[in-house]
N, C-alpha and C positions, 0 to 999 in steps of 0.2 A: 522408668514408669513412675516410681515414687516421687522423683524430683519434679517431673512435669506436673503431677497432681498437686504437689506442694506449691509450685509457682502459680498454678491456676487458682488454688484456694487463696493465696496472698493477693493476687490481682482482683479477685472477687471481693475480698474484704476491703481493699483500698477503694474500689468503686463504690461500695456501700457507704463508706465513711467520708469520702471526699465530697466537698460541696458541689452543688450543681450550678450551671449557668443560670442567670435570672434575666428577666425583662422587667423593667420598672417604669413607674410614673411618679413624679414628685412635684409638689407645688409648695410655694412659700411666699412669705412677705419679707420685705427688707427695709433698709433705711429710706427715709424721705418718700414714703408711700410707693415704693417700688414693689414689684412682684416678679416671681419666676415660675415657669412651668417647663418641666423637662421630661423627656422620655429617654430611656437608655437601656444598656445591658451590662451585666458583669460576667467576666470570664475567669473562673478560679485558676489559681496556680496549682495544678494537680499534684505535684510531688514535692510540695514545700509546706512545712509546718514547723513550729517552734514551741516547745513547752515553756511556759512562763508562769511561775507561781502555781496556783491550782488549776490553771487553764491552758489553752492552746491558742496560739496565734496562727492564722492562715492569711494568705494574701489573694487578691484578685485584681484584675484590670477592670476599670469602669470607663465606659465610653457612652457619650450622650449628645443629644441635640435638644435645643429648646429655645425659649424666648424669654427675654427679660423686658419688663415694662416699667417705664419710669416717667418722670416729668423733666423737661428741659428747663433752662433758666427763664423761658417765657411762659412757663407753667402749662405747656402743651404736652399731652401724653404721647409717648412714642414706644415702639417695640424694637428691640435689637435681637437678632438671631445669634445664638451661640452654639459652638460645637467644641467638645473637649474630650480628653482622655488622660487617665492617670492611674497610678497604683494606690491601693488601699490595703490596710492591715486590719484584721478583725480578731478580737480576743473573746473567747468563750470560756466560762468557768467550767468546773466539774470535768476536767481533762478534755474539754472541747465538746461535751455533750449537752451543756445547758442550752435552753432555748433563747436565753438572753445573751446579748453581745454588746461590746463597745467597739467602735470603729474610728479610725483616723486615716486620712488620705490627703493626697495633693495631686496636682497635675497641671497641664497646660490647657488653655482654652483660647479660642479666638471668636470675636464677634464681627458681624458684617458691617457695623458702624460703631463709632465711639459711644460709650454709655455715659450718661450724666448721673451723678449722685448728688442730688440737691443742686446747688449752683455751680458745682465743679464737674468738669468733663474728665473722664478717665484719660490718662496721658497716652495710653496705647490701646490698640485693639487686641493685642496678645497679652494675656494676663495669666497669673497663677491662681488656681482655685484650690483652697484647702478646706477640709471639713473635719468635724468631730461629730460622732453620732452614738445614740443608744437605741437598740432595737430588740425585737423578739420575733422568733419564728413560731408559727402555729399551723394547725391543720393536721390531718391524719398522718401525713408523711413529712410534716414540717415544711411544706412546699410554699406556704405564704409567709410574708415578712412585712412587718411595720417598723419604721424607724423614724426617730426625730433627730434632725441634723442641724447643726449650725455651720454655715459655709461663709468663708471670707474670700473675696477675689480682689486682687490688686496686681500691679506690675512690680511689686517688691522694691520700689524706689528706683527702678531703672531709668524712668523718665518722669519729669514733673509735668502736670500735677499728678498726684497719686492719692486721690481721696479714698480709694478702696470702697468696697460695698459688702455689707453683711446681710445674710438671709437666714431666717428660721424656716426650715422645710420639713414637710411630712412626706415620707416615701412609702409606697406600697410596691412590693416586688413579688414575683411569682417564679419559682424554680421550675426548670424544664429538664 
């Protein structure tokens, strides 16, 4: 009886401290008057954390769909649909209890057509998308989140040309 009560208490404590899944919207501006609008979801790795310095690192999966808008070499505006998924790591100070966090992640994405960055066309429709971010949770249960992110997408030199593209993005997320 005592052992099952202890397991129940431990499971309850883990559920209270483990991050919750989120839904988000993010928008940003990029190189050569490009823009991005994305909606997505994060799914935390429930039983994984790592103490690092005065904080804790946790991971999550990030899946998204969106659109990138840019100009082709003829200066015509176009939109490319994108879909992607990848892992992200998030560090929070104060042994993981700080509302502030740093984040880094990478992943794979595919677009429905080739994207132009200025006068150069991306060499592939499949690209890697990496980001760095700084954010903060707020709300009575820390259920809201704002973050500023820098994202870079390119094919990592797999095929030429590989101009890559950079975006500065603002993300709002809501935990559920």
